[in-house]
C-alpha positions, 0 to 999 in steps of 0.5 A, spaced: 419 475 317 414 475 311 414 470 305 417 475 301 423 476 306 424 469 306 425 468 299 430 474 299 434 470 305 434 463 303 441 460 303 445 459 297 450 454 296 457 457 293 462 453 292 464 450 299 460 455 303 453 457 304 451 464 303 446 467 308 442 470 303 441 472 295 444 479 295 450 480 292 454 487 292 455 489 285 462 491 283 463 498 283 469 502 281 471 508 286 478 510 284 480 510 292 486 506 291 492 511 291 498 507 287 493 502 285 494 499 292 488 498 297 488 502 303 485 501 310 479 505 308 478 500 302 478 494 308 473 498 312 469 499 306 468 492 304 468 490 312 462 494 313 458 491 307 460 484 310 458 486 317 451 488 314 450 481 312 450 482 304 451 475 302 456 475 297 461 481 295 464 482 288 469 487 289 471 493 284 474 491 278 481 490 279 487 490 274 490 484 272 498 484 270 498 485 263 501 492 261 495 495 259 490 493 263 488 499 267 484 505 264 482 509 270 486 513 276 487 509 283 484 503 281 487 497 285 491 492 282 490 484 283 498 483 282 504 485 286 506 484 293 503 491 296 496 490 292 496 483 294 497 485 301 492 490 301 487 485 299 489 480 304 487 485 309 480 486 305 479 478 305 480 477 312 476 483 315 470 480 310 471 473 313 471 476 320 464 479 319 462 472 317 462 475 309 464 472 303 468 475 297 470 474 290 475 479 286 473 481 279 479 481 274 479 486 269 482 489 263 480 495 260 483 493 253 481 499 248 478 503 253 485 505 255 488 512 251 494 515 251 496 519 258 492 514 262 495 512 269 499 508 271 504 509 266 502 514 260 507 511 255 503 505 255 497 505 249 491 501 249 491 494 246 485 491 243 483 485 238 483 490 232 486 497 231 479 500 232 478 506 236 473 504 242 466 507 240 465 510 247 469 516 245 465 517 239 470 517 234 475 521 238 479 516 241 485 513 239 486 506 236 489 501 240 495 496 238 492 490 235 494 484 240 499 479 237 498 472 239 504 474 244 500 479 247 494 475 247 498 469 251 500 474 256 493 477 257 491 470 258 496 468 263 495 474 267 488 473 268 490 466 270 495 468 275 491 473 278 486 468 279 491 463 283 492 469 287 485 470 289 485 463 291 492 463 295 489 469 299 483 466 301 477 469 297 471 465 296 471 465 288 473 469 283 469 473 277 472 475 270 469 481 267 467 480 261 462 485 260 461 493 258 465 493 252 472 492 256 477 487 253 474 480 253 467 483 251 471 487 245 473 480 243 465 478 243 463 484 239 463 485 232 464 492 232 471 492 236 473 485 233 475 485 226 480 479 226 480 474 221 484 469 225 481 464 230 479 470 235 475 473 230 469 470 225 462 469 228 459 470 235 461 463 237 468 464 234 469 470 237 468 467 244 475 464 243 479 469 247 474 468 253 474 461 253 482 461 253 481 466 259 476 462 263 480 455 262 487 459 265 483 461 271 480 454 272 487 451 271 489 456 276 484 455 282 482 447 281 475 444 280 472 446 286 473 454 286 467 458 284 468 462 277 463 467 275 463 470 268 460 477 268 457 479 261 452 484 258 449 485 251 449 492 252 456 496 251 459 503 253 457 508 248 452 503 245 446 501 250 441 498 246 447 493 243 445 486 243 450 480 241 445 475 241 438 477 237 435 471 239 435 465 245 438 460 240 444 465 238 444 466 246 445 459 247 450 458 242 454 464 245 454 461 252 455 454 250 463 454 249 463 459 256 460 453 260 464 448 257 470 452 259 469 452 266 464 458 268 460 456 274 455 462 275 453 467 270 453 475 272 448 477 267 449 485 267 443 489 264 441 496 266 434 495 268 432 488 271 425 488 269 426 489 262 425 482 258 431 480 254 427 477 248 420 478 245 415 473 247 417 472 254 418 476 260 425 473 262 430 477 263 438 476 261 439 472 267 433 468 266 434 466 259 441 464 261 439 460 267 434 457 262 439 455 256 445 453 260 442 450 267 447 454 271 445 459 276 445 466 275 445 473 278 441 478 276 442 486 276 440 492 274 437 498 278 435 494 283 433 499 289 433 505 285 427 506 282 422 510 285 417 505 286 421 499 288 419 499 295 412 501 294 410 494 296 412 495 303 407 500 304 401 496 301 401 500 294 400 498 287 407 495 285 411 497 278 415 492 274 421 495 278 418 493 285 421 489 290 415 485 290 416 483 283 423 482 283 422 477 289 416 474 285 421 472 280 426 470 285 421 465 288 420 462 282 427 461 281 428 465 274 435 467 277 438 465 283 442 471 286 440 479 286 446 484 285 445 491 288 450 496 287 449 504 288 444 502 293 449 498 297 454 504 296 449 509 299 447 505 305 451 499 307 445 497 311 440 497 306 439 489 306 438 489 314 433 495 314 429 491 309 429 485 313 427 489 319 422 493 316 426 500 317 425 502 309 424 509 312 431 509 314 434 507 308 439 512 305 438 513 298 443 514 292 445 520 289 450 521 284 453 527 286 456 523 292 458 518 288 466 518 291 464 520 298 460 514 301 465 510 306 
């Protein structure tokens, strides 16, 4: 194994377990759970990735038990006897292959529109009655969340986190990115509140802080809690919550204090610097500012030049060589791979074994067909 491979296959301490490498399967919504219950096909989907030695699996987004958490068809619940029984099969199958897995807890907020499943009578809920910008002015405004609605949603996150621990998962990830509910509270465009949940960027972390604290209370001090966040938003890909490192530090501090162990820093391209004057990406800056471990993500494996270094060719900033150089110097700790592992469950093994010519590349037209 080359020095570069050694970097990728270093172990990493995650709560009470040791991950065998630095690769994370990123969460990917597939809408393959009829009735919002994971099927045996879903069990096999995750088992295959664990058998291929992916270090840590983050599940697709799973809906917490708030009345408006769903926004897409056939997305699995993370509450209710049937759904939890399905997830128990998933976690047992992953563990049988020696893998580690965490569920991603999700609430879509104002993305939800009238007539969406599973109950078309339920409207979207959000911090303010502002139509989600993703719909370009055509969306219906959500119900502005009352304190009772906020408390109910916070409790739903905590309950689902407790279920994750009871079922034997290895940690939990809170989805606070991509302009879904938690991120809608972060974002001034969707949060126009004048109470304690609105205000400047730091004040707008209050809802997330309450969610994180509820999750931490449900799982205890030693169960890993991951927060996924992003600067970009659906419908606003160039948006930035924090314009400078100082603003990012102020934003992250209350989240760390609330109990986040690890940050999953979502970017669209991992090689793009987050701020002028530094090559650090969002995961690099987050680790530098908080001291917490981070996951980088963003088109890993999808760029045409990504594998050129294996052929001894000149490499681009998006190449695996450049990624591993950054990983080797501990700019970030883990690397999330999404669509490439969706397309080829054995992607990591093929890289390890020098079988790059056998890699099955991702193609969007087959998005729902990958087993």
